[in-house]
VEXKOL-12347 format. One record per residue (C-alpha): x negated, y, z; chain. Coordinates in steps of 0.05 Angstrom, whole numbers. Example, Ala and Ser with C-alpha at 12.3 -4.5 7.8 and 13.67 -1.06 7.14 Angstrom:
residues 2
<px = -246; py = -90; pz = 156; chain = A>;
<px = -273; py = -21; pz = 143; chain = A>;
***
This chain:
residues 421
<px = 518; py = 1560; pz = 689; chain = A>;
<px = 505; py = 1520; pz = 752; chain = A>;
<px = 567; py = 1480; pz = 732; chain = A>;
<px = 545; py = 1474; pz = 659; chain = A>;
<px = 472; py = 1448; pz = 682; chain = A>;
<px = 504; py = 1398; pz = 735; chain = A>;
<px = 550; py = 1371; pz = 667; chain = A>;
<px = 486; py = 1368; pz = 621; chain = A>;
<px = 451; py = 1329; pz = 681; chain = A>;
<px = 501; py = 1282; pz = 685; chain = A>;
<px = 506; py = 1265; pz = 614; chain = A>;
<px = 430; py = 1256; pz = 611; chain = A>;
<px = 436; py = 1207; pz = 675; chain = A>;
<px = 484; py = 1170; pz = 637; chain = A>;
<px = 443; py = 1162; pz = 569; chain = A>;
<px = 385; py = 1140; pz = 615; chain = A>;
<px = 428; py = 1090; pz = 650; chain = A>;
<px = 453; py = 1066; pz = 580; chain = A>;
<px = 380; py = 1058; pz = 553; chain = A>;
<px = 357; py = 1022; pz = 614; chain = A>;
<px = 415; py = 976; pz = 610; chain = A>;
<px = 397; py = 957; pz = 542; chain = A>;
<px = 324; py = 954; pz = 556; chain = A>;
<px = 338; py = 898; pz = 610; chain = A>;
<px = 388; py = 862; pz = 565; chain = A>;
<px = 338; py = 851; pz = 510; chain = A>;
<px = 282; py = 834; pz = 561; chain = A>;
<px = 333; py = 776; pz = 588; chain = A>;
<px = 332; py = 747; pz = 514; chain = A>;
<px = 270; py = 702; pz = 507; chain = A>;
<px = 227; py = 719; pz = 449; chain = A>;
<px = 239; py = 671; pz = 383; chain = A>;
<px = 186; py = 627; pz = 380; chain = A>;
<px = 153; py = 598; pz = 316; chain = A>;
<px = 180; py = 528; pz = 340; chain = A>;
<px = 250; py = 558; pz = 350; chain = A>;
<px = 252; py = 590; pz = 278; chain = A>;
<px = 230; py = 515; pz = 253; chain = A>;
<px = 292; py = 488; pz = 287; chain = A>;
<px = 340; py = 535; pz = 259; chain = A>;
<px = 314; py = 540; pz = 189; chain = A>;
<px = 346; py = 508; pz = 132; chain = A>;
<px = 316; py = 431; pz = 121; chain = A>;
<px = 338; py = 389; pz = 63; chain = A>;
<px = 346; py = 310; pz = 68; chain = A>;
<px = 325; py = 288; pz = -2; chain = A>;
<px = 346; py = 216; pz = 3; chain = A>;
<px = 365; py = 161; pz = 55; chain = A>;
<px = 361; py = 88; pz = 49; chain = A>;
<px = 376; py = 26; pz = 94; chain = A>;
<px = 350; py = -41; pz = 81; chain = A>;
<px = 351; py = -113; pz = 116; chain = A>;
<px = 300; py = -168; pz = 116; chain = A>;
<px = 300; py = -233; pz = 151; chain = A>;
<px = 264; py = -208; pz = 215; chain = A>;
<px = 279; py = -133; pz = 215; chain = A>;
<px = 317; py = -77; pz = 185; chain = A>;
<px = 297; py = -8; pz = 169; chain = A>;
<px = 321; py = 66; pz = 158; chain = A>;
<px = 279; py = 109; pz = 116; chain = A>;
<px = 299; py = 182; pz = 114; chain = A>;
<px = 262; py = 230; pz = 59; chain = A>;
<px = 256; py = 299; pz = 86; chain = A>;
<px = 234; py = 370; pz = 61; chain = A>;
<px = 186; py = 371; pz = 121; chain = A>;
<px = 176; py = 339; pz = 183; chain = A>;
<px = 236; py = 349; pz = 241; chain = A>;
<px = 257; py = 329; pz = 309; chain = A>;
<px = 305; py = 264; pz = 313; chain = A>;
<px = 337; py = 219; pz = 367; chain = A>;
<px = 376; py = 154; pz = 369; chain = A>;
<px = 426; py = 125; pz = 413; chain = A>;
<px = 459; py = 55; pz = 422; chain = A>;
<px = 534; py = 51; pz = 420; chain = A>;
<px = 589; py = 1; pz = 427; chain = A>;
<px = 653; py = -19; pz = 402; chain = A>;
<px = 629; py = -33; pz = 355; chain = A>;
<px = 557; py = -45; pz = 357; chain = A>;
<px = 518; py = 17; pz = 329; chain = A>;
<px = 456; py = 50; pz = 332; chain = A>;
<px = 464; py = 124; pz = 312; chain = A>;
<px = 399; py = 164; pz = 287; chain = A>;
<px = 406; py = 240; pz = 286; chain = A>;
<px = 358; py = 285; pz = 254; chain = A>;
<px = 352; py = 361; pz = 259; chain = A>;
<px = 372; py = 377; pz = 186; chain = A>;
<px = 419; py = 423; pz = 149; chain = A>;
<px = 427; py = 397; pz = 77; chain = A>;
<px = 443; py = 329; pz = 52; chain = A>;
<px = 479; py = 313; pz = -14; chain = A>;
<px = 481; py = 238; pz = -12; chain = A>;
<px = 529; py = 189; pz = -3; chain = A>;
<px = 570; py = 189; pz = 59; chain = A>;
<px = 571; py = 115; pz = 66; chain = A>;
<px = 541; py = 49; pz = 40; chain = A>;
<px = 516; py = -23; pz = 49; chain = A>;
<px = 447; py = -38; pz = 60; chain = A>;
<px = 395; py = -72; pz = 11; chain = A>;
<px = 394; py = -143; pz = 31; chain = A>;
<px = 424; py = -180; pz = 90; chain = A>;
<px = 408; py = -173; pz = 161; chain = A>;
<px = 423; py = -137; pz = 229; chain = A>;
<px = 458; py = -78; pz = 193; chain = A>;
<px = 520; py = -91; pz = 163; chain = A>;
<px = 537; py = -21; pz = 140; chain = A>;
<px = 521; py = 53; pz = 148; chain = A>;
<px = 551; py = 119; pz = 142; chain = A>;
<px = 521; py = 191; pz = 140; chain = A>;
<px = 554; py = 255; pz = 168; chain = A>;
<px = 536; py = 325; pz = 183; chain = A>;
<px = 560; py = 327; pz = 254; chain = A>;
<px = 536; py = 396; pz = 272; chain = A>;
<px = 502; py = 453; pz = 226; chain = A>;
<px = 436; py = 430; pz = 242; chain = A>;
<px = 444; py = 356; pz = 256; chain = A>;
<px = 456; py = 295; pz = 207; chain = A>;
<px = 472; py = 230; pz = 232; chain = A>;
<px = 464; py = 161; pz = 207; chain = A>;
<px = 508; py = 114; pz = 242; chain = A>;
<px = 486; py = 39; pz = 233; chain = A>;
<px = 538; py = -11; pz = 243; chain = A>;
<px = 503; py = -74; pz = 272; chain = A>;
<px = 525; py = -146; pz = 258; chain = A>;
<px = 494; py = -165; pz = 322; chain = A>;
<px = 454; py = -136; pz = 381; chain = A>;
<px = 390; py = -96; pz = 353; chain = A>;
<px = 338; py = -44; pz = 383; chain = A>;
<px = 298; py = 4; pz = 353; chain = A>;
<px = 221; py = -29; pz = 357; chain = A>;
<px = 195; py = 37; pz = 335; chain = A>;
<px = 211; py = 107; pz = 300; chain = A>;
<px = 160; py = 161; pz = 275; chain = A>;
<px = 155; py = 218; pz = 225; chain = A>;
<px = 104; py = 220; pz = 171; chain = A>;
<px = 76; py = 282; pz = 147; chain = A>;
<px = 81; py = 298; pz = 70; chain = A>;
<px = 26; py = 261; pz = 33; chain = A>;
<px = -1; py = 261; pz = -41; chain = A>;
<px = 68; py = 261; pz = -84; chain = A>;
<px = 110; py = 232; pz = -20; chain = A>;
<px = 158; py = 274; pz = 22; chain = A>;
<px = 155; py = 277; pz = 98; chain = A>;
<px = 194; py = 211; pz = 122; chain = A>;
<px = 233; py = 190; pz = 183; chain = A>;
<px = 223; py = 114; pz = 191; chain = A>;
<px = 267; py = 73; pz = 242; chain = A>;
<px = 253; py = -3; pz = 248; chain = A>;
<px = 302; py = -48; pz = 282; chain = A>;
<px = 290; py = -118; pz = 311; chain = A>;
<px = 335; py = -168; pz = 339; chain = A>;
<px = 362; py = -161; pz = 418; chain = A>;
<px = 403; py = -197; pz = 469; chain = A>;
<px = 476; py = -172; pz = 482; chain = A>;
<px = 457; py = -161; pz = 553; chain = A>;
<px = 394; py = -111; pz = 535; chain = A>;
<px = 438; py = -74; pz = 488; chain = A>;
<px = 496; py = -64; pz = 532; chain = A>;
<px = 446; py = -37; pz = 586; chain = A>;
<px = 414; py = 11; pz = 534; chain = A>;
<px = 483; py = 36; pz = 510; chain = A>;
<px = 503; py = 49; pz = 580; chain = A>;
<px = 441; py = 91; pz = 594; chain = A>;
<px = 447; py = 129; pz = 530; chain = A>;
<px = 515; py = 151; pz = 548; chain = A>;
<px = 499; py = 165; pz = 620; chain = A>;
<px = 442; py = 213; pz = 596; chain = A>;
<px = 480; py = 249; pz = 537; chain = A>;
<px = 548; py = 250; pz = 575; chain = A>;
<px = 575; py = 228; pz = 509; chain = A>;
<px = 530; py = 194; pz = 460; chain = A>;
<px = 581; py = 194; pz = 408; chain = A>;
<px = 578; py = 269; pz = 403; chain = A>;
<px = 526; py = 320; pz = 381; chain = A>;
<px = 493; py = 327; pz = 449; chain = A>;
<px = 437; py = 279; pz = 445; chain = A>;
<px = 374; py = 319; pz = 454; chain = A>;
<px = 333; py = 323; pz = 391; chain = A>;
<px = 257; py = 321; pz = 401; chain = A>;
<px = 191; py = 291; pz = 369; chain = A>;
<px = 207; py = 225; pz = 396; chain = A>;
<px = 154; py = 190; pz = 353; chain = A>;
<px = 119; py = 125; pz = 374; chain = A>;
<px = 43; py = 134; pz = 377; chain = A>;
<px = 14; py = 85; pz = 323; chain = A>;
<px = 11; py = 14; pz = 355; chain = A>;
<px = 64; py = 23; pz = 409; chain = A>;
<px = 137; py = 7; pz = 408; chain = A>;
<px = 196; py = 7; pz = 452; chain = A>;
<px = 187; py = -68; pz = 465; chain = A>;
<px = 154; py = -83; pz = 525; chain = A>;
<px = 108; py = -146; pz = 525; chain = A>;
<px = 75; py = -185; pz = 583; chain = A>;
<px = 18; py = -212; pz = 528; chain = A>;
<px = -42; py = -179; pz = 508; chain = A>;
<px = -62; py = -204; pz = 440; chain = A>;
<px = -136; py = -208; pz = 414; chain = A>;
<px = -144; py = -172; pz = 343; chain = A>;
<px = -211; py = -187; pz = 306; chain = A>;
<px = -224; py = -138; pz = 260; chain = A>;
<px = -274; py = -159; pz = 202; chain = A>;
<px = -308; py = -101; pz = 166; chain = A>;
<px = -327; py = -132; pz = 99; chain = A>;
<px = -402; py = -138; pz = 77; chain = A>;
<px = -458; py = -105; pz = 113; chain = A>;
<px = -537; py = -102; pz = 110; chain = A>;
<px = -562; py = -113; pz = 44; chain = A>;
<px = -494; py = -129; pz = 20; chain = A>;
<px = -470; py = -63; pz = 1; chain = A>;
<px = -402; py = -92; pz = -34; chain = A>;
<px = -369; py = -46; pz = -84; chain = A>;
<px = -396; py = 26; pz = -96; chain = A>;
<px = -359; py = 85; pz = -122; chain = A>;
<px = -383; py = 135; pz = -168; chain = A>;
<px = -392; py = 183; pz = -114; chain = A>;
<px = -445; py = 143; pz = -79; chain = A>;
<px = -400; py = 115; pz = -21; chain = A>;
<px = -411; py = 40; pz = -7; chain = A>;
<px = -359; py = -11; pz = 12; chain = A>;
<px = -388; py = -33; pz = 70; chain = A>;
<px = -392; py = 36; pz = 95; chain = A>;
<px = -318; py = 50; pz = 86; chain = A>;
<px = -296; py = -13; pz = 118; chain = A>;
<px = -339; py = -5; pz = 182; chain = A>;
<px = -310; py = 67; pz = 191; chain = A>;
<px = -238; py = 41; pz = 184; chain = A>;
<px = -250; py = -16; pz = 229; chain = A>;
<px = -280; py = 33; pz = 284; chain = A>;
<px = -219; py = 75; pz = 275; chain = A>;
<px = -169; py = 21; pz = 279; chain = A>;
<px = -200; py = -7; pz = 336; chain = A>;
<px = -194; py = 60; pz = 373; chain = A>;
<px = -117; py = 68; pz = 356; chain = A>;
<px = -102; py = -5; pz = 379; chain = A>;
<px = -142; py = -2; pz = 444; chain = A>;
<px = -112; py = 62; pz = 464; chain = A>;
<px = -41; py = 36; pz = 466; chain = A>;
<px = -63; py = -11; pz = 523; chain = A>;
<px = -29; py = -72; pz = 486; chain = A>;
<px = -85; py = -104; pz = 452; chain = A>;
<px = -158; py = -131; pz = 460; chain = A>;
<px = -192; py = -113; pz = 397; chain = A>;
<px = -261; py = -136; pz = 379; chain = A>;
<px = -303; py = -127; pz = 310; chain = A>;
<px = -345; py = -180; pz = 277; chain = A>;
<px = -394; py = -128; pz = 264; chain = A>;
<px = -403; py = -62; pz = 294; chain = A>;
<px = -467; py = -36; pz = 254; chain = A>;
<px = -499; py = -54; pz = 185; chain = A>;
<px = -512; py = -129; pz = 203; chain = A>;
<px = -504; py = -181; pz = 148; chain = A>;
<px = -454; py = -234; pz = 169; chain = A>;
<px = -441; py = -299; pz = 131; chain = A>;
<px = -368; py = -309; pz = 116; chain = A>;
<px = -369; py = -376; pz = 159; chain = A>;
<px = -396; py = -339; pz = 215; chain = A>;
<px = -339; py = -286; pz = 211; chain = A>;
<px = -285; py = -346; pz = 211; chain = A>;
<px = -320; py = -377; pz = 270; chain = A>;
<px = -321; py = -313; pz = 311; chain = A>;
<px = -243; py = -313; pz = 303; chain = A>;
<px = -240; py = -393; pz = 323; chain = A>;
<px = -289; py = -382; pz = 380; chain = A>;
<px = -254; py = -327; pz = 411; chain = A>;
<px = -184; py = -359; pz = 398; chain = A>;
<px = -160; py = -290; pz = 364; chain = A>;
<px = -88; py = -281; pz = 353; chain = A>;
<px = -99; py = -247; pz = 286; chain = A>;
<px = -159; py = -239; pz = 240; chain = A>;
<px = -156; py = -174; pz = 200; chain = A>;
<px = -212; py = -173; pz = 142; chain = A>;
<px = -221; py = -105; pz = 112; chain = A>;
<px = -246; py = -89; pz = 42; chain = A>;
<px = -245; py = -40; pz = -12; chain = A>;
<px = -235; py = -71; pz = -85; chain = A>;
<px = -265; py = -57; pz = -151; chain = A>;
<px = -242; py = -69; pz = -222; chain = A>;
<px = -265; py = -58; pz = -296; chain = A>;
<px = -207; py = -18; pz = -309; chain = A>;
<px = -214; py = 52; pz = -270; chain = A>;
<px = -140; py = 63; pz = -273; chain = A>;
<px = -125; py = 9; pz = -225; chain = A>;
<px = -110; py = 36; pz = -160; chain = A>;
<px = -74; py = 23; pz = -91; chain = A>;
<px = -79; py = -21; pz = -28; chain = A>;
<px = -59; py = -93; pz = -25; chain = A>;
<px = -54; py = -151; pz = 28; chain = A>;
<px = -79; py = -220; pz = 15; chain = A>;
<px = -58; py = -284; pz = 47; chain = A>;
<px = -83; py = -351; pz = 38; chain = A>;
<px = -56; py = -390; pz = -32; chain = A>;
<px = -16; py = -448; pz = -9; chain = A>;
<px = -49; py = -478; pz = -75; chain = A>;
<px = -120; py = -465; pz = -61; chain = A>;
<px = -170; py = -521; pz = -54; chain = A>;
<px = -171; py = -537; pz = 21; chain = A>;
<px = -239; py = -513; pz = 55; chain = A>;
<px = -224; py = -536; pz = 122; chain = A>;
<px = -291; py = -578; pz = 129; chain = A>;
<px = -331; py = -519; pz = 114; chain = A>;
<px = -298; py = -478; pz = 166; chain = A>;
<px = -303; py = -525; pz = 221; chain = A>;
<px = -373; py = -531; pz = 255; chain = A>;
<px = -419; py = -589; pz = 238; chain = A>;
<px = -406; py = -626; pz = 302; chain = A>;
<px = -335; py = -610; pz = 314; chain = A>;
<px = -284; py = -661; pz = 295; chain = A>;
<px = -211; py = -653; pz = 279; chain = A>;
<px = -188; py = -678; pz = 348; chain = A>;
<px = -230; py = -623; pz = 380; chain = A>;
<px = -188; py = -576; pz = 336; chain = A>;
<px = -124; py = -597; pz = 360; chain = A>;
<px = -143; py = -569; pz = 432; chain = A>;
<px = -113; py = -630; pz = 471; chain = A>;
<px = -50; py = -632; pz = 427; chain = A>;
<px = -70; py = -704; pz = 405; chain = A>;
<px = -102; py = -753; pz = 445; chain = A>;
<px = -172; py = -773; pz = 429; chain = A>;
<px = -151; py = -844; pz = 413; chain = A>;
<px = -94; py = -822; pz = 361; chain = A>;
<px = -94; py = -854; pz = 299; chain = A>;
<px = -132; py = -812; pz = 241; chain = A>;
<px = -70; py = -806; pz = 203; chain = A>;
<px = -29; py = -775; pz = 260; chain = A>;
<px = -90; py = -726; pz = 275; chain = A>;
<px = -83; py = -707; pz = 198; chain = A>;
<px = -13; py = -697; pz = 201; chain = A>;
<px = -19; py = -653; pz = 264; chain = A>;
<px = -75; py = -609; pz = 236; chain = A>;
<px = -33; py = -601; pz = 169; chain = A>;
<px = 27; py = -575; pz = 209; chain = A>;
<px = -23; py = -528; pz = 246; chain = A>;
<px = -45; py = -498; pz = 180; chain = A>;
<px = 20; py = -494; pz = 157; chain = A>;
<px = 46; py = -449; pz = 214; chain = A>;
<px = -16; py = -413; pz = 208; chain = A>;
<px = -3; py = -394; pz = 139; chain = A>;
<px = 68; py = -374; pz = 154; chain = A>;
<px = 43; py = -330; pz = 213; chain = A>;
<px = -6; py = -301; pz = 168; chain = A>;
<px = 45; py = -284; pz = 113; chain = A>;
<px = 92; py = -256; pz = 169; chain = A>;
<px = 35; py = -208; pz = 196; chain = A>;
<px = 16; py = -185; pz = 125; chain = A>;
<px = 93; py = -169; pz = 110; chain = A>;
<px = 99; py = -125; pz = 172; chain = A>;
<px = 32; py = -89; pz = 156; chain = A>;
<px = 54; py = -79; pz = 89; chain = A>;
<px = 119; py = -54; pz = 107; chain = A>;
<px = 84; py = 1; pz = 146; chain = A>;
<px = 36; py = 15; pz = 87; chain = A>;
<px = 91; py = 30; pz = 32; chain = A>;
<px = 116; py = 94; pz = 59; chain = A>;
<px = 52; py = 114; pz = 83; chain = A>;
<px = 3; py = 111; pz = 26; chain = A>;
<px = -4; py = 92; pz = -55; chain = A>;
<px = 0; py = 9; pz = -62; chain = A>;
<px = -7; py = -33; pz = -117; chain = A>;
<px = 53; py = -53; pz = -160; chain = A>;
<px = 53; py = -120; pz = -129; chain = A>;
<px = 16; py = -106; pz = -69; chain = A>;
<px = 32; py = -178; pz = -26; chain = A>;
<px = -16; py = -230; pz = -59; chain = A>;
<px = -48; py = -293; pz = -47; chain = A>;
<px = -121; py = -319; pz = -60; chain = A>;
<px = -169; py = -367; pz = -33; chain = A>;
<px = -214; py = -318; pz = 6; chain = A>;
<px = -263; py = -358; pz = 49; chain = A>;
<px = -246; py = -313; pz = 108; chain = A>;
<px = -173; py = -338; pz = 104; chain = A>;
<px = -188; py = -411; pz = 116; chain = A>;
<px = -184; py = -414; pz = 194; chain = A>;
<px = -133; py = -473; pz = 210; chain = A>;
<px = -108; py = -438; pz = 275; chain = A>;
<px = -115; py = -366; pz = 268; chain = A>;
<px = -70; py = -324; pz = 227; chain = A>;
<px = -113; py = -288; pz = 179; chain = A>;
<px = -101; py = -230; pz = 129; chain = A>;
<px = -147; py = -190; pz = 78; chain = A>;
<px = -130; py = -119; pz = 69; chain = A>;
<px = -160; py = -86; pz = 6; chain = A>;
<px = -153; py = -9; pz = 23; chain = A>;
<px = -161; py = 12; pz = -48; chain = A>;
<px = -208; py = 12; pz = -110; chain = A>;
<px = -274; py = 43; pz = -105; chain = A>;
<px = -276; py = 41; pz = -182; chain = A>;
<px = -215; py = 90; pz = -182; chain = A>;
<px = -231; py = 163; pz = -174; chain = A>;
<px = -167; py = 181; pz = -128; chain = A>;
<px = -177; py = 120; pz = -86; chain = A>;
<px = -252; py = 128; pz = -74; chain = A>;
<px = -235; py = 202; pz = -58; chain = A>;
<px = -185; py = 176; pz = -5; chain = A>;
<px = -234; py = 120; pz = 19; chain = A>;
<px = -285; py = 179; pz = 40; chain = A>;
<px = -231; py = 218; pz = 73; chain = A>;
<px = -225; py = 211; pz = 149; chain = A>;
<px = -156; py = 239; pz = 145; chain = A>;
<px = -133; py = 189; pz = 96; chain = A>;
<px = -167; py = 130; pz = 136; chain = A>;
<px = -133; py = 157; pz = 195; chain = A>;
<px = -64; py = 154; pz = 164; chain = A>;
<px = -76; py = 80; pz = 137; chain = A>;
<px = -102; py = 63; pz = 207; chain = A>;
<px = -40; py = 85; pz = 240; chain = A>;
<px = -3; py = 47; pz = 191; chain = A>;
<px = -36; py = -20; pz = 199; chain = A>;
<px = -34; py = -8; pz = 277; chain = A>;
<px = 46; py = -1; pz = 271; chain = A>;
<px = 45; py = -65; pz = 226; chain = A>;
<px = 6; py = -102; pz = 280; chain = A>;
<px = 58; py = -78; pz = 334; chain = A>;
<px = 112; py = -96; pz = 290; chain = A>;
<px = 84; py = -168; pz = 277; chain = A>;
<px = 74; py = -181; pz = 354; chain = A>;
<px = 141; py = -153; pz = 373; chain = A>;
<px = 171; py = -199; pz = 324; chain = A>;
<px = 140; py = -261; pz = 343; chain = A>;
<px = 164; py = -251; pz = 413; chain = A>;
<px = 117; py = -275; pz = 463; chain = A>;
<px = 102; py = -338; pz = 430; chain = A>;
<px = 25; py = -324; pz = 440; chain = A>;
***
C-alpha cells in the first residue's frame, strides 16, 4: 500500500509540475493588445496613384482604414520606397506617373504578408517633404499621402546611408512601420527663416457676410477658422502668424491690404465662405488675382506713398519714372506668380482632405489680393447656401481638418521656394 501511495504521489507531482510549466509559459507571452490586433488584421488598399508636377511629386494610397507606414531612400538607381502595413492590393504592379517630374516610374509589390511597398524610381535626387495619413471622411477613404520635392545628390546619398544603417538592409522588409505622419504645418525640411503669415478673416462687425439657413454667419466661421489655423501654424515653431482681426471688428479692405504691406508679410491668406443662388453648388475654392483685372495699385498704396518707396531701395530716388514703372511691374508679376504657387500648394493639400469645387483654382479681381509685393490668396471654405457645406462650416472637427490641410499647404509652399524670403 505504501509503495502504491508513493507511485500516486509521484504522478501527482508530475502533473502539478506540468501545469506550473504551462502557466509559466502562458505568463511569458505578452497579452495581445488592440494595437497588435489592428496591425495583423487584414487591410485592403483600394487604389494607388503617382503624379508629377513642376515643383513636386506625390504618392496617394487609398486605404480601408488608417495604417502604419515608413519610407527609405535607396541608391543604384535613385529610389524612394514607401511601405504601408497592408495585406491586400489588387492593382497594377508597376506604372508610369501622371505628368513629368522627379518620379520616372514606380512599382508595387507585397514584400511581406502585412507589408506593401511602392518603389518610386527617381529621375533625380528627391526627398520626402511630408507624409501623413488621413482618416476616412464623408465618401473619401482613409489615405496615405507622400509629397516629394527636389534635393541635392549629397543630401540624398547621406540620407540613403542613414536609412541603410538604421534598417540593416533598407531594400528588405525590415524597416520599422509606425505612425510617421508629419504634424500639420511641419515637414522633413529644415528652414532657417521664419515667415510671417497674415490671416485675414473676412467680414466683421456690422458686416456679417453670408448667412446659412441654420443662422451661422460668415464672419463667425472665418474668425473661428483663422484662430484654429493660427494655432496650428504657431505650434509648429516654423511661422510667425498674425490676424487682421481677432474680434468682431470691421476692417475696410484697404486696411487689410495695408496691414500685410506694413508688416512685410510673406503670405496673406484671406478667408471667406461663399453664397450662391443655386443651393446645389458647394465645395472649397482658392482665388488669386486675375492677370487681366483692372490694376488698382493706386488705391492700395497710402496717399503719401510714392512708387519709389514701394521698391524699398531697389531703385534710386532719381530714377526715371519709366524705370520705376518697369521695376514695379516686374515686382507685381513675381508676386502674382508666387501667389499662384502658394494657391496650388494649398489646393494640393485640400483635394484629398475635403470636397472642392469642380474647378477650384480660380482668378478674380478681389481687392484684398491687390498688394504688389505680398503674395496673396483668397480661400473660400465652402458655400453657406448649401446645406452640407453649412453643416461642415459649423463643425469644429471639419474646420480642424481643413485648417490642417491648409497648414500643410503653407509648409509645402515655403519649403518649395527654398529660403528666398
